[in-house]
N, C-alpha and C positions, 0 to 999 in steps of 0.2 A: 605784545612783542615779548614779554616778559614771559607769558605761558608757553609761547612757541621756543624760546630757547631753552627752558627747563625740559619740554618734552622731547626736543633733539637729543638734549645730554642725556636723559634717562634712557632714552631708546638706544643710543650709540653705545653706553656704557654696559647696557644689559647685553646688547650682542656681543661685545667684546668679553665680559665675563664667561658667558656662553660658550664662546669658542674656545676660550683657553681651556676651561673645564671640560671640554670635550677632547682635548689633546690632540686637536688636529695639527698635522705637518704644515709649518709656516715656511713660505718662500720668502726668507728674511734676507734679502740681498742689497748691495748698493743699485740704484737704477737711475736713467736718465728719460724723461719723456717730452713730447711735442706732440700737441693735439690742437685740433681746430673743430668749432662748433657755434651753438647758438643760444639764445636764452630767451625765456618767456617771463612775462610781467607776473609778480604775483599782486601787487596793489593798483595796477592799471596804469601806473606813471610811465612804462616803458611799454612800447608797441612791439618791440624786437632788440636783439642784440646778437653781434657778430663777435666771436672773440677767436683768440689765439692764446694758448697757453704752454709754458715751459717749465719743467719741475724738477727736482731732485729729490731722492729720498736715500737715507741712511739708516743701516741697524741701530737700533737702540734697544737692547736688552730683547723683550718679546715681540716689542713692535718696530716702528721704524717711523723716522722723523722725516718731515719732508718741507722743502722751500719751494714755493711756487711764485711764478710771477704770471699774471694775466693781463691782457689787453682787450677791453670790450669797445666796440663802435656800438653806442646804444642810439635808438631812435625813441627820443620822448615824445608822447602823446598825450597831455594828460586830460582826464575825463572833462574836468571842468577848470578854468583858469582863475584859481581863487589866488588870494594874496601871497600864498606861500607856495605855488606850484611852479615848476620851471617852464620855461618857454618849449614850444614846439621845436624840436631842433635833432641834431645829432651830436651830443657830447660824447667824449672819450674817456673811459675809467681804465684806470692802472691800478691793479690790487697786487699787492705782496703778501703772501700768506705762510705762515709757519702752521705745518699741520701733523697730527699724530694718528697713524695706521696701523693695522695689522692684516697681512696678505695672507690668504688660508687656500689650501688646494680644494678645488671643487670636485676636480677629476685630474687624470694624469695631466692633460694639455690646458687646463681652465683653472684659473684662479679668482678669487674673488677679494674685496677688502671692504672696510668701512672706516672712514676717516673725518675727523673733523679739526676745526683750528680755527685761529683769527690772525688777522692783519691789519693792513691799512690800505685804503683807496684814496688815489690822486686822481681830481676830474681837470679836463679843461673842456669849455664851452663854446657851442658853436650853434647860437640860436638861428632859427629861420626869421626871415624880416621881411615878409610880404609888403610892408609899408615904406620901403625904402625910396621906391619911386616919387614918394609924397612928402620926402625930407625927414624922414624919422630913423634913428638908429637905436638899435637894442644891444645892450652889452649886460652880461651875467659874469659874476664873480664865485666862484665855486670854491668852498673849502673842503680839505680833506676830511676824512671820516673813518671810524674803525668799522672793520667787517668781520663778520662771525660766518664758519662756514661750515656745513655737514653734507656728507655726502656718500655714495655707495659707488664701486667701480669694479670691472671684470678685466681682466686680462686673458687672450686668448694666444697661446704659447705657439709660435711659428716655428721656432727653435729653442735651444737650451737659453739662448740669450736675448730673444727677441720676441716681442707679444704685439698684438693688437691689442690697444687700450681703450676701452669704454667707459667713461664716467658720467653720473649725473650728481650736481651740487645744488644745495639750496643756500643762497646766498641773502644773509641777513644784513643790511645797511641802511643808514639815512644819509641823508645831504643837507648842508645848510649854506648858505652864499646870500647875495644879494644880485638885484636887477635895477638897471638904469634904462629908461625911455627918453631920449633927447630929440627935439625938434630942431634940427640942425639950421634952420632958417632964422628962428626967434631965441635959439640956446634957452628955452624953457624946457623943463623936465619933468618927470615922474620916476619915483623911485619906490623899492620896496625889500622886502627881504624873502628867501627862499628856505624853507624848510618841511622835506618829505621825505618820504620813504623811496629806497630804490630796491626793495626785495624783489628777486627774480630766482627763476630755475636756470641753472646752465647744464647743457648738453653737450658733452665733448666725446672728440673719437681722434684717435691717432696711433702713434708707435710707441713703444716703450723698450728700451736698452738696458738690459742687465748685465752685471760683471760682479766678480768676487763669487766665494763659495757661498752655499746655502747654509745658514745657520739651523741646522734642526737636530733637536735633542733625540736619540734613537735610545730604545731601551734595549738593555743587554738581554741575549737569551741566556734564559735559566737552562 
């Protein structure tokens, strides 16, 4: 995991430096975005994920700082039911992120950006229980966790203030907690801990609304 984090950081910093050195015009404006999409598992613990995301960005020197809230409906389907895996089910993940990005013009009507940041995820559990008819209950208690994100996105300008936003993110996170299986007839139980990765690739599409002036430094004509 540490190697992946280092690789992401080095890659995005390299692109940032290269873009700034090239002197590309930056569309450095305030914006609001609303997108929807889905996720794919990296570690095999998640079979699929549907997501909704809302975010706001604000100019910060040559970059933009963004606040993002994302709600995902996950479908967990572990490859094996080890002692530290989640149960099969559909938990919900709510993630709040602080991200740094720089948006560049690729052409007159298309911009692109790289973004990375960190935040915190809160989980609610909803495990499947195929044994309920036999008198067994399944409960999971999931702790929140720190999340890291790196991604790339593009905006296709529909007008000067509205764009179609497409974004792909890699979310690096883990989850800890506990589970309890109870025999409701005899009150006997089994319990254990959850400690697993929930790394996933998230792809979203939606709308972005800009406002305010573009902060672009123009060279004076000699």
